C-alpha positions as CSV (number, residue, x, y, z in Angstrom):
1,M,65.1,153.5,131.5
2,P,62.8,150.6,132.5
3,R,63.0,149.4,136.1
4,P,64.6,146.0,136.7
5,P,62.2,143.1,137.2
6,Q,61.1,142.6,140.8
7,N,60.2,138.9,140.8
8,P,61.0,135.8,138.8
9,Y,57.6,135.9,136.9
10,E,58.2,139.4,135.8
11,M,61.7,138.5,134.7
12,A,60.4,135.5,132.7
13,L,57.9,137.7,131.0
14,Q,60.6,140.2,130.1
15,Q,62.8,137.5,128.7
16,I,60.0,136.1,126.6
17,D,59.2,139.6,125.3
18,H,62.9,140.1,124.3
19,A,63.1,136.7,122.7
20,A,59.9,137.3,120.8
21,R,61.2,140.6,119.4
22,W,64.5,139.1,118.4
23,M,62.9,136.0,116.8
24,T,60.4,138.2,114.9
25,W,63.2,140.2,113.3
26,K,65.4,137.2,112.6
27,R,62.7,135.2,110.9
28,A,61.1,138.2,109.0
29,V,64.4,139.0,107.4
30,V,64.6,135.6,105.7
31,N,60.8,135.2,105.3
32,I,60.3,131.9,107.1
33,P,57.4,131.1,109.5
34,Y,59.5,129.2,112.1
35,G,59.4,130.7,115.6
36,R,58.5,134.3,114.9
37,A,56.7,134.5,118.2
38,K,57.7,133.4,121.7
39,G,55.6,132.4,124.6
40,G,55.6,130.1,127.5
41,V,54.4,129.1,130.9
42,V,56.3,130.3,133.9
43,C,57.0,127.3,136.2
44,N,59.8,125.1,137.4
45,P,59.6,122.0,135.2
46,R,61.9,120.1,137.6
47,L,59.1,120.3,140.2
48,L,56.4,118.8,137.9
49,S,55.6,115.2,137.3
50,R,55.4,113.8,133.8
51,G,51.6,113.9,134.0
52,E,51.6,117.5,135.1
53,M,54.0,118.4,132.2
54,E,51.8,116.6,129.7
55,R,48.6,118.4,130.9
56,L,50.5,121.8,130.9
57,A,51.8,121.2,127.4
58,R,48.5,120.1,126.0
59,R,46.6,123.0,127.6
60,Y,49.2,125.5,126.3
61,A,48.8,123.9,122.8
62,S,45.0,124.3,123.0
63,E,45.4,127.9,124.0
64,I,47.7,128.8,121.1
65,S,46.2,126.5,118.5
66,L,44.4,129.4,116.7
67,I,47.7,131.3,116.1
68,I,50.0,128.4,115.2
69,G,50.2,126.1,112.2
70,P,52.4,125.2,109.2
71,E,51.1,128.2,107.3
72,Q,51.1,130.6,110.3
73,D,53.7,130.2,113.0
74,I,55.6,127.1,114.0
75,P,56.7,126.7,117.7
76,V,60.3,125.6,118.1
77,L,62.0,123.6,120.8
78,D,63.4,126.1,123.3
79,A,64.9,126.3,126.8
80,N,63.3,123.8,129.3
81,T,61.2,122.3,126.5
82,T,61.6,118.6,125.7
83,P,61.0,116.8,122.5
84,Q,58.2,115.0,124.3
85,A,56.5,118.3,125.1
86,M,56.7,119.2,121.4
87,A,55.1,115.8,120.6
88,W,52.3,116.6,123.0
89,I,51.8,120.0,121.3
90,M,51.7,118.4,117.9
91,D,49.3,115.7,119.1
92,T,46.9,118.2,120.7
93,Y,46.9,120.4,117.6
94,S,46.4,117.4,115.3
95,M,43.5,116.1,117.4
96,N,41.7,119.5,116.9
97,K,42.3,119.3,113.2
98,D,41.2,115.6,112.9
99,Y,44.4,114.6,111.1
100,T,48.1,114.4,111.9
101,V,50.0,117.6,111.4
102,P,53.7,116.9,112.0
103,A,54.7,120.3,110.4
104,V,53.1,122.3,113.3
105,V,56.2,122.1,115.5
106,T,59.9,121.4,115.3
107,G,62.0,119.6,117.9
108,K,59.7,116.5,118.2
109,P,61.1,113.0,118.6
110,L,62.2,111.0,115.6
111,E,59.2,108.6,116.1
112,C,56.8,111.6,115.6
113,G,58.5,112.8,112.4
114,G,61.4,114.8,114.0
115,S,64.7,115.5,112.3
116,E,67.8,113.4,112.8
117,V,70.0,116.5,112.7
118,R,67.9,118.7,114.9
119,V,70.5,119.0,117.7
120,E,73.3,119.9,115.3
121,A,71.3,122.1,112.9
122,T,71.8,125.4,114.8
123,G,75.5,124.9,115.1
124,R,75.9,123.9,111.5
125,G,73.9,127.0,110.4
126,C,76.2,129.2,112.4
127,A,79.3,127.6,111.0
128,L,77.9,127.9,107.4
129,A,77.0,131.6,108.0
130,G,80.4,132.3,109.4
131,N,82.2,130.5,106.6
132,G,80.1,132.3,104.0
133,M,80.9,135.7,105.6
134,Q,84.6,134.8,105.7
135,D,84.5,133.8,102.0
136,Y,82.7,137.1,101.1
137,R,85.2,139.1,103.1
138,R,88.1,137.3,101.5
139,Q,86.7,138.0,98.0
140,R,86.1,141.7,98.8
141,L,89.6,142.1,100.0
142,Q,91.1,140.3,97.0
143,Q,89.1,142.7,94.7
144,R,90.7,145.6,96.5
145,G,94.1,143.9,96.2
146,R,94.6,143.3,99.9
147,Q,95.3,140.2,102.0
148,Q,93.0,139.1,104.7
149,S,94.5,139.3,108.2
150,R,93.1,136.9,110.8
151,P,94.8,137.2,114.2
152,G,95.1,133.8,115.9
153,H,94.2,131.9,112.8
154,R,96.9,129.3,113.4
155,Q,95.2,128.2,116.7
156,A,91.6,128.5,115.5
157,D,91.7,127.2,111.9
158,G,92.1,123.5,112.8
159,V,89.1,123.7,115.2
160,Q,86.9,125.6,112.7
161,T,87.9,123.2,109.9
162,G,87.2,120.2,112.0
163,D,83.8,121.5,113.1
164,T,82.6,122.5,109.7
165,D,84.0,119.7,107.5
166,R,80.5,118.2,107.2
167,C,78.8,121.5,106.6
168,G,77.6,122.1,103.1
169,P,79.3,121.8,99.8
170,P,83.2,122.2,99.5
171,Q,83.0,125.9,98.6
172,H,81.5,126.6,102.0
173,R,84.0,124.6,104.1
174,A,86.5,126.4,106.1
175,G,89.9,126.7,104.5
176,R,88.8,125.3,101.2
177,Q,88.6,127.2,97.9
């Protein structure tokens, strides 16, 4: 059994290691290049000025520029990372390539080619996956001649339907067939 981390830096490294392993498996299963690796700089961003944050983000981008890119690995916005930091990473990478490469990162501001639905995308993806799984299970139970039992469905259905009404085509919306 590994010993517990002794200091905040060791703990941060352990968290990054766990996140990297998890992201590698999640992305490899669906064969997409987004965020297979994890990395970071251990610091307290609240104690840094905007200039210090920019220098930190640009230096970090320079150090990882050989292992990132639209065809390799694409850094994603994560905890304590702002859209502005992602823009600095994109800009630094682009300067080294001598042309603008907006596809090198996700989570950048709209002005830099970011997505309008970035904030909602993860939640929508979870809702779609949950609804798809629910549809699959319902079909499997119907094939076996059974009804699906969902404890508490009267309380949760309205919330789930409201949250997922905008997610995907009608066959994937909660409560719709």
